[in-house]
C-alpha positions as CSV (number, residue, x, y, z in Angstrom):
1,M,-20.2,57.4,22.1
2,K,-21.4,53.7,23.0
3,K,-22.6,53.7,19.9
4,T,-19.3,55.3,18.3
5,I,-17.4,52.5,20.0
6,K,-19.4,49.8,19.3
7,L,-18.7,51.0,15.3
8,M,-15.2,50.9,15.8
9,L,-15.2,47.5,17.9
10,V,-17.2,45.9,14.7
11,S,-14.7,47.6,12.2
12,A,-11.9,46.8,13.9
13,M,-13.4,42.9,13.8
14,L,-14.0,43.2,10.3
15,F,-10.5,44.6,9.7
16,T,-8.9,41.1,11.4
17,V,-10.9,39.3,9.6
18,Q,-10.3,40.7,5.9
19,N,-6.4,40.8,7.3
20,Q,-6.8,37.2,8.2
21,A,-8.3,36.1,4.4
22,Q,-5.7,38.2,3.0
23,S,-2.7,37.0,5.0
24,S,-4.2,32.9,4.2
25,D,-4.9,33.7,0.3
26,V,-1.1,34.9,0.5
27,V,0.3,31.5,2.2
28,V,-2.0,29.3,-0.3
29,N,-0.3,31.3,-3.5
30,S,3.1,30.7,-2.0
31,I,2.3,27.2,-1.4
32,V,1.0,27.0,-5.0
33,N,3.7,28.7,-6.5
34,E,6.3,26.7,-4.2
35,A,5.0,23.6,-5.5
36,T,4.6,24.4,-9.2
37,E,7.9,26.3,-9.9
38,N,10.2,24.3,-7.1
39,S,9.2,20.8,-7.1
40,Q,11.1,18.3,-6.0
41,L,8.9,15.5,-6.3
42,E,10.8,13.8,-9.5
43,R,14.0,14.1,-7.8
44,L,12.5,12.4,-4.6
45,A,10.5,9.7,-6.7
46,H,14.1,8.6,-8.3
47,E,16.1,8.7,-5.2
48,L,13.2,6.3,-3.4
49,I,12.3,4.2,-6.1
50,D,14.7,3.8,-8.3
51,V,17.8,3.9,-6.2
52,I,16.3,2.5,-2.5
53,G,13.8,0.4,-4.7
54,P,11.2,-2.2,-2.9
55,R,11.3,-1.7,0.9
56,L,9.9,-4.8,2.5
57,V,9.8,-4.7,6.1
58,G,12.8,-6.3,7.5
59,T,15.0,-5.6,4.6
60,P,18.5,-3.6,4.4
61,Q,16.5,-1.5,1.6
62,M,14.0,-0.8,4.1
63,K,16.0,0.9,6.5
64,Q,18.3,2.4,4.0
65,A,14.9,4.3,3.3
66,N,14.3,5.4,6.8
67,D,17.6,6.8,6.8
68,W,17.2,8.6,3.6
69,V,13.7,10.1,4.6
70,I,16.3,11.5,7.9
71,S,18.7,13.3,5.5
72,T,16.4,14.5,3.1
73,Y,14.5,16.4,6.0
74,A,18.2,17.6,7.6
75,N,18.6,19.2,4.2
76,W,15.2,20.7,4.4
77,G,16.2,21.4,7.9
78,I,13.3,19.8,9.3
79,S,14.0,17.6,12.1
80,A,13.4,13.8,12.0
81,K,14.2,10.5,13.6
82,N,13.7,6.8,13.5
83,E,11.5,5.2,16.3
84,Q,11.9,1.6,16.6
85,W,8.8,-0.3,17.3
86,G,9.5,-4.2,16.9
87,E,11.7,-6.2,14.6
88,W,11.4,-8.7,11.9
89,K,12.5,-11.6,9.9
90,A,15.8,-9.9,8.2
91,W,15.8,-11.1,4.7
92,E,17.7,-9.7,0.9
93,R,16.2,-10.3,-2.2
94,G,19.4,-11.8,-4.7
95,I,20.0,-12.6,-7.7
96,T,17.1,-15.2,-9.7
97,H,17.3,-16.8,-12.7
98,I,14.2,-19.3,-13.7
99,D,15.0,-21.2,-16.7
100,M,13.4,-23.7,-18.9
101,V,16.1,-26.3,-19.8
102,F,13.8,-28.9,-21.2
103,P,12.7,-29.4,-23.8
104,R,14.1,-26.7,-24.9
105,V,16.1,-23.5,-23.6
106,Q,14.4,-19.9,-22.2
107,T,14.6,-17.7,-19.7
108,L,11.2,-17.5,-17.8
109,N,9.9,-14.2,-16.4
110,G,9.4,-14.4,-13.0
111,M,10.8,-13.9,-9.2
112,Q,11.1,-14.9,-5.7
113,L,8.2,-14.3,-3.2
114,A,9.2,-12.4,-0.3
115,W,11.0,-14.0,2.8
116,S,11.5,-17.0,-0.1
117,P,14.4,-19.5,0.8
118,G,17.7,-19.5,-1.4
119,T,18.8,-22.3,-3.5
120,G,22.4,-20.8,-3.5
121,P,24.5,-20.1,-6.6
122,K,24.2,-23.5,-7.9
123,G,20.4,-23.8,-8.2
124,V,18.4,-26.2,-8.4
125,T,17.0,-28.5,-11.4
126,A,14.0,-30.5,-11.6
127,E,10.8,-31.3,-13.8
128,A,7.8,-29.3,-13.1
129,I,4.5,-30.7,-12.5
130,I,0.6,-29.5,-11.9
131,I,-1.4,-30.6,-9.7
132,P,-3.8,-33.6,-11.2
133,T,-7.6,-34.4,-10.1
134,F,-8.3,-35.6,-7.0
135,K,-11.5,-37.6,-6.3
136,D,-10.7,-37.2,-2.6
137,K,-8.3,-36.4,-0.1
138,N,-7.2,-40.2,0.1
139,E,-5.9,-39.9,-3.7
140,F,-4.2,-36.6,-2.7
141,N,-2.4,-38.2,-0.3
142,E,-1.2,-41.1,-2.4
143,W,0.0,-38.5,-5.1
144,L,2.4,-36.8,-2.4
145,K,4.4,-40.3,-2.6
146,T,5.0,-39.3,-5.9
147,I,6.4,-35.5,-5.5
148,K,9.9,-35.7,-4.2
149,G,12.4,-34.2,-6.2
150,K,9.9,-32.1,-8.5
151,F,8.7,-28.6,-8.7
152,I,4.8,-28.8,-7.7
153,M,2.8,-25.7,-10.2
154,I,0.4,-24.9,-7.9
155,S,-1.6,-22.1,-9.5
156,Q,-4.7,-22.1,-11.7
157,N,-4.3,-22.1,-15.3
158,Q,-5.5,-19.0,-17.1
159,I,-7.1,-19.9,-20.8
160,T,-6.3,-16.1,-21.8
161,G,-3.6,-13.5,-20.7
162,R,-6.1,-10.7,-22.1
163,T,-8.3,-8.0,-20.3
164,D,-12.0,-8.7,-20.3
165,D,-11.9,-4.6,-22.0
166,N,-9.3,-6.1,-24.6
167,W,-11.8,-9.2,-25.0
168,K,-14.8,-6.8,-25.2
169,E,-13.4,-4.6,-27.6
170,Y,-12.4,-7.0,-30.5
171,A,-14.0,-10.8,-30.2
172,T,-17.4,-11.3,-30.9
173,E,-20.2,-11.3,-28.6
174,A,-20.6,-15.2,-28.6
175,S,-16.8,-15.4,-28.4
176,F,-16.8,-13.8,-25.3
177,E,-19.6,-14.9,-23.6
178,K,-17.8,-18.3,-24.5
179,M,-14.4,-17.5,-22.8
180,K,-16.2,-15.7,-19.9
181,K,-18.2,-19.1,-19.1
182,D,-15.0,-21.4,-20.3
183,R,-13.0,-19.6,-17.4
184,D,-15.8,-19.7,-14.5
185,S,-16.2,-23.1,-15.4
186,L,-12.5,-23.6,-15.1
187,S,-12.0,-21.6,-12.2
188,G,-14.9,-23.9,-10.4
189,L,-13.3,-27.1,-11.3
190,F,-9.7,-25.7,-9.8
191,S,-11.4,-24.5,-6.5
192,D,-13.4,-27.8,-5.8
193,N,-10.1,-29.8,-6.7
194,L,-8.3,-27.8,-4.1
195,K,-11.7,-28.1,-1.3
196,R,-11.0,-32.0,-1.7
197,T,-7.5,-31.8,-0.7
198,G,-8.9,-30.1,2.5
199,Y,-6.0,-27.1,1.3
200,S,-7.4,-24.6,-0.6
201,N,-6.8,-20.7,-0.5
202,W,-8.7,-17.6,-0.9
203,R,-5.9,-16.5,-2.8
204,G,-4.3,-16.5,-6.5
205,S,-1.9,-19.0,-5.3
206,G,-3.6,-21.7,-4.6
207,F,-2.7,-23.9,-1.8
208,N,-2.9,-22.7,1.8
209,D,0.0,-22.3,4.0
210,E,-0.3,-25.4,5.4
211,G,-1.0,-27.3,2.1
212,I,2.0,-25.5,0.8
213,K,4.2,-26.9,3.8
214,L,2.5,-30.2,3.3
215,L,4.6,-30.1,-0.4
216,E,7.5,-29.1,1.0
217,S,7.7,-31.8,3.5
218,S,6.7,-34.5,1.1
219,G,10.0,-33.8,-1.0
220,A,9.2,-31.3,-3.4
221,V,12.4,-29.4,-4.2
222,G,10.6,-25.6,-5.3
223,I,6.6,-24.2,-5.5
224,I,5.9,-22.4,-8.6
225,T,3.0,-20.0,-8.6
226,S,1.6,-17.2,-10.9
227,Y,-1.3,-15.0,-9.2
228,W,-2.0,-13.3,-12.1
229,S,-4.0,-9.6,-11.3
230,R,-6.2,-9.6,-14.7
231,E,-4.1,-7.0,-16.0
232,I,-1.7,-7.7,-19.0
233,G,1.9,-8.3,-17.4
234,S,0.7,-8.0,-14.0
235,N,1.4,-10.7,-11.2
236,K,0.7,-10.2,-7.3
237,I,3.3,-10.9,-5.8
238,F,3.4,-11.6,-1.4
239,S,5.1,-13.8,0.3
240,A,6.5,-17.4,0.6
241,S,5.0,-20.0,2.7
242,T,7.8,-22.7,2.6
243,E,11.0,-23.2,5.0
244,K,13.6,-24.7,3.3
245,I,12.6,-24.7,-0.4
246,P,12.2,-21.6,-2.8
247,T,8.8,-20.4,-3.7
248,V,8.8,-18.6,-7.5
249,D,5.9,-16.6,-9.0
250,L,6.0,-17.0,-12.9
251,E,4.2,-14.1,-15.5
252,L,1.0,-15.8,-16.9
253,E,2.5,-16.2,-20.3
254,D,5.4,-18.2,-19.1
255,Y,3.5,-20.1,-16.0
256,T,0.6,-21.1,-18.8
257,M,2.8,-22.5,-21.2
258,L,5.0,-24.8,-18.9
259,Y,1.1,-25.7,-17.8
260,R,0.5,-27.0,-21.1
261,M,3.7,-29.0,-21.6
262,A,3.4,-31.0,-18.2
263,E,-0.3,-31.2,-19.3
264,Y,0.5,-32.5,-22.3
265,G,3.3,-34.9,-21.2
266,D,5.8,-32.8,-22.2
267,K,7.9,-33.2,-19.0
268,P,9.6,-29.3,-18.8
269,K,12.8,-29.3,-16.6
270,L,13.3,-25.7,-14.9
271,K,16.9,-24.6,-13.3
272,I,15.8,-22.2,-10.8
273,V,19.1,-20.0,-9.0
274,A,17.5,-17.8,-6.0
275,E,20.3,-16.1,-4.0
276,S,18.2,-14.5,-1.6
277,K,19.5,-14.3,2.0
278,D,18.6,-14.9,5.0
279,L,19.9,-12.2,7.8
280,G,18.1,-13.1,10.8
281,T,16.0,-10.3,12.6
282,A,16.4,-6.9,12.2
283,P,14.5,-4.1,13.8
284,T,11.4,-2.0,12.2
285,F,11.0,1.5,12.6
286,N,8.8,4.6,11.9
287,T,10.4,7.7,10.9
288,I,8.7,10.8,12.3
289,A,9.1,14.5,11.2
290,T,8.6,17.0,13.1
291,I,7.9,21.1,12.9
292,K,6.9,22.2,15.8
293,G,4.2,25.0,16.9
294,T,4.9,28.2,18.3
295,E,1.0,29.0,19.7
296,K,-0.3,25.1,20.6
297,P,2.6,23.1,20.2
298,E,0.5,20.2,21.9
299,E,-2.1,20.0,19.4
300,Y,-0.7,18.2,16.4
301,V,-1.7,18.1,12.8
302,I,-0.4,15.0,10.9
303,L,1.0,14.0,7.6
304,S,0.7,10.2,7.0
305,A,1.9,7.5,4.5
306,H,3.3,3.8,4.8
307,L,6.9,4.1,3.9
308,D,7.1,0.3,3.2
309,S,6.2,-1.9,0.1
310,W,5.9,-5.4,-1.1
311,D,8.9,-6.1,-3.3
312,G,7.5,-7.5,-6.7
313,A,8.6,-3.8,-8.1
314,T,9.7,-0.8,-6.6
315,G,6.8,0.5,-4.6
316,A,6.1,3.4,-6.9
317,T,2.4,4.1,-6.4
318,D,2.0,1.7,-3.1
319,N,3.3,3.9,-1.7
320,G,6.0,5.8,-2.8
321,T,3.9,8.2,-4.0
322,G,2.0,8.8,-0.7
323,T,5.3,9.4,0.5
324,I,7.2,11.7,-1.8
325,I,3.1,13.9,-1.6
326,M,3.7,14.0,2.0
327,M,7.8,14.7,2.0
328,E,7.0,17.8,-0.4
329,A,4.3,18.7,1.4
330,M,6.5,19.3,4.4
331,R,9.3,20.8,2.7
332,I,6.5,23.4,1.2
333,L,5.6,24.3,4.5
334,K,8.9,24.6,6.1
335,T,9.5,26.9,2.9
336,I,6.3,28.8,3.1
337,Y,5.1,28.6,6.9
338,P,8.1,27.9,9.0
339,N,6.4,28.8,12.4
340,P,2.9,26.5,12.1
341,K,0.5,27.3,15.2
342,R,0.5,23.5,15.9
343,T,3.0,21.2,15.7
344,I,3.2,19.4,12.1
345,I,4.3,15.9,12.2
346,A,4.9,13.7,9.1
347,G,4.5,9.9,10.2
348,H,6.5,7.4,7.3
349,W,5.0,4.1,8.7
350,G,6.7,0.4,8.6
351,S,4.8,-2.6,8.0
352,E,1.3,-1.3,7.1
353,E,1.4,-3.9,4.3
354,Q,1.5,-6.7,6.8
355,G,-1.5,-5.1,9.2
356,L,-0.9,-1.6,9.7
357,N,1.7,-2.3,12.3
358,G,3.8,0.6,12.6
359,S,0.9,2.9,12.7
360,R,-0.7,1.1,15.5
361,S,2.5,0.9,17.0
362,F,2.7,5.1,17.3
363,V,-1.0,5.2,18.6
364,E,-0.3,3.0,21.3
365,D,3.2,4.0,21.6
366,H,2.1,7.9,21.6
367,P,-1.6,8.4,23.2
368,E,-0.3,11.9,24.4
369,I,0.1,13.1,20.8
370,V,-3.0,10.7,19.2
371,G,-5.5,12.7,22.0
372,N,-4.8,16.0,21.0
373,I,-4.8,15.6,16.6
374,Q,-6.5,18.2,15.2
375,A,-6.5,16.5,12.3
376,L,-4.6,13.6,9.9
377,F,-4.4,13.3,6.5
378,N,-3.5,10.1,4.9
379,Q,-2.7,9.0,1.1
380,D,-2.2,5.4,0.2
381,N,-3.9,4.3,-3.0
382,G,-1.8,5.3,-5.7
383,T,-0.7,8.1,-8.2
384,G,-4.3,9.6,-8.9
385,R,-5.2,13.0,-7.8
386,V,-7.3,13.2,-5.0
387,V,-11.4,12.8,-5.7
388,D,-12.6,11.6,-2.5
389,L,-12.4,12.9,1.0
390,S,-14.8,11.6,3.6
391,G,-15.7,12.7,6.9
392,A,-14.3,9.1,8.6
393,G,-17.6,9.2,11.0
394,F,-17.2,12.4,12.8
395,L,-20.1,14.2,13.6
396,H,-18.8,17.8,13.0
397,S,-16.1,16.9,10.3
398,Y,-18.3,18.6,7.7
399,E,-17.7,22.5,9.6
400,Y,-13.8,22.0,9.6
401,L,-12.9,19.9,6.6
402,T,-15.5,22.1,4.3
403,R,-13.9,25.4,5.7
404,W,-10.3,24.3,5.1
405,L,-11.2,23.4,1.7
406,D,-12.6,26.4,0.3
407,A,-8.8,27.6,1.1
408,V,-7.6,25.1,-2.0
409,P,-7.8,26.3,-5.4
410,D,-10.9,25.2,-7.7
411,D,-8.7,23.4,-10.3
412,I,-8.2,20.9,-7.5
413,S,-11.0,21.1,-5.4
414,K,-13.5,21.0,-8.1
415,H,-12.4,16.8,-8.8
416,I,-12.7,16.1,-4.9
417,K,-16.3,14.5,-3.6
418,T,-17.2,14.8,-0.2
419,E,-19.2,12.5,2.0
420,F,-20.2,13.6,5.8
421,P,-20.3,12.4,8.2
422,G,-18.9,9.2,6.2
423,S,-18.0,6.0,7.7
424,P,-15.3,5.1,10.2
425,S,-12.3,3.1,8.0
426,A,-11.9,-0.2,10.1
427,G,-8.5,-1.2,7.7
428,G,-7.1,-1.0,4.6
429,S,-4.8,1.9,5.3
430,D,-2.7,3.7,8.0
431,N,-6.0,6.5,8.7
432,A,-7.5,3.4,10.2
433,S,-5.0,3.0,13.1
434,F,-6.1,6.5,14.0
435,V,-9.7,6.3,13.6
436,A,-10.0,3.3,15.8
437,A,-8.5,5.6,18.7
438,A,-11.2,8.4,17.8
439,A,-8.5,10.5,16.3
440,P,-9.9,13.2,13.1
441,A,-8.0,10.9,10.7
442,F,-8.6,11.3,7.0
443,N,-8.1,9.5,3.7
444,L,-7.2,11.3,0.8
445,S,-8.3,8.9,-1.5
446,S,-7.2,9.1,-5.1
447,L,-8.2,8.5,-8.8
448,S,-7.8,4.4,-9.9
449,W,-5.8,4.5,-12.6
450,D,-6.4,1.1,-12.6
451,Y,-4.2,1.0,-9.1
452,H,-5.9,-2.3,-7.8
453,T,-4.8,-4.5,-11.2
454,Y,-2.4,-2.7,-12.3
455,T,-0.2,-1.8,-9.9
456,W,-1.1,-2.3,-6.6
457,H,0.8,-5.2,-4.7
458,T,2.1,-6.1,-8.6
459,N,5.6,-6.6,-10.5
460,R,4.6,-3.5,-12.0
461,D,4.6,-1.0,-9.6
462,T,7.6,1.2,-11.1
463,Y,8.5,4.9,-11.7
464,D,6.9,5.3,-15.0
465,K,3.2,4.4,-13.3
466,I,3.5,7.6,-11.6
467,V,1.5,10.6,-12.9
468,F,3.2,13.4,-11.9
469,D,0.9,16.1,-12.5
470,D,-1.9,14.5,-9.7
471,V,1.0,14.1,-7.7
472,R,1.8,17.4,-7.6
473,S,-1.9,18.5,-7.3
474,N,-2.2,16.1,-4.2
475,A,1.1,17.7,-2.7
476,I,-0.4,21.2,-2.9
477,L,-3.8,20.0,-1.3
478,T,-2.3,18.4,1.2
479,A,-0.1,21.1,2.3
480,I,-3.0,23.6,2.5
481,L,-5.2,21.5,4.1
482,V,-2.2,21.0,7.2
483,Y,-1.7,25.0,7.2
484,M,-5.4,25.5,7.2
485,A,-5.6,22.9,10.2
486,C,-2.8,24.4,11.7
487,E,-4.2,28.3,11.8
488,D,-8.1,27.3,12.6
489,E,-8.9,28.9,15.9
490,A,-11.2,26.2,16.9
491,K,-10.1,22.4,18.1
492,T,-11.3,19.9,16.1
493,S,-14.4,17.9,17.2
494,N,-13.5,13.9,17.4
495,E,-17.5,13.0,18.1
496,K,-18.6,10.1,16.6
497,S,-21.7,9.9,14.6
498,V,-24.5,7.1,15.0
499,L,-23.8,4.4,12.7
500,P,-26.5,3.2,10.4
501,I,-27.7,-0.4,10.8
502,S,-25.7,-2.9,8.8
503,K,-28.0,-3.9,5.6
504,R,-25.4,-7.3,5.4
505,T,-26.4,-8.1,9.4
506,G,-29.6,-6.1,10.5
507,E,-27.4,-5.0,13.6
508,Q,-25.9,-1.5,14.5
509,Q,-22.8,-0.9,13.1
510,K,-19.7,-0.4,15.6
511,W,-16.5,1.9,15.9
512,P,-13.7,0.2,15.1
513,T,-11.7,-1.0,18.0
514,Q,-8.5,-0.2,18.2
515,R,-6.0,-3.1,17.9
516,S,-2.5,-4.1,19.3
517,P,0.5,-4.5,15.9
518,V,2.5,-7.4,15.4
519,R,5.8,-5.9,16.9
520,K,7.3,-9.7,16.3
521,G,7.1,-10.5,12.5
522,G,8.0,-13.6,11.2
523,I,9.9,-14.7,14.0
524,D,9.8,-18.2,15.5
């Protein structure tokens, strides 16, 4: 009799396991079908990237994006809200014209840097000059007396606008090597010259913030930069340091033309019209969407992507793609899996670009959520399919991440390289904010598609760079991982691994520490 009961119990357990596996298969197949047959990615990308456009913190467009996310979720029956975490300098980009008016007329390709002061509709007309070679700081100080009423070109002149790959394919070996030697020499001379002024900067703009403010106080009427990304047509676009005069960045081809003119003594003259507006201050938000859990509502699975961008272009791959992946995954889950065991949250963070401020605020403000995170999945490095998944330094991450990945279709999972236990991220994207608080947060790292040179913080980060097949694959992956994390009977472990000895310092590596956000940005 006992043997019969035991066999019946074993059979019941096997039946339950089989039913659960079959149920999971049904849900996973439904997720794939919904993502494939009813994808909303193209529409979402158009509305966010083409219509709203760049989403610089503190701008009206950023608030428009926050509200658009809420209304889009509402149309899908998903509750969402804006949570204010701080305030930022409010600014809006306006019409910009950069024209050479002497020795001939030509409209130049360039734009204001973020938060740059405007010129008003009449603009400013002046000669553009380059930085001469200084013997020492005294000579630099004497030169400052001559710059009143001039536009100052502060970036290095580039000797070629072609990529190294382009040179390698077409040039002779000797010519390629000569170009690199000449370029390195020119970079060295430029860097040494700036060091002699005492105001050098590691970034492509040349002078550091203090040096740029000195140029402004010495009477310059505008600053001209060119921060080439080493990709044809791409420039990095960051923020201005000036307080009253405009700062613009010119694309390489026009900047180097002006540089040669100034160097040859042609005295090029520009008219810059930059109608940006200083709007005071503006509140800053995270937009949070929630699907409430039914069995373990106090445990959370989080989809993570920052909503803000720099505004050199429209923020398509940084991080429009991450945003629409998480929104599409939420839509799919609401359709296929409307009653999750655990609560699902989508966090659309603000001001990631200025130091993970939105996500750090959420971590600081919501310890009750952060302490009960089952898993967080973050995406923030371009349009490519996910190819890397690290355990982020959590000792037992192998056990649950591989279990969840097993449910992902082979045509997606075969591309993904895993690393366990991996290393904790100390920065770079919003997952790091949660890792520092010991929450199991994982970055879905994508195939490059020349992200760092072509679209990351550049004037070329636009809708046409999106590879929708890869983005769709990532939405499916994310939805399945979230589903599996919600269904897992076990609570994930956040036990940390023992970090290795640093090869650089020879000391034991330490787990990243939680950092407070900047809650008042650009406000005096």
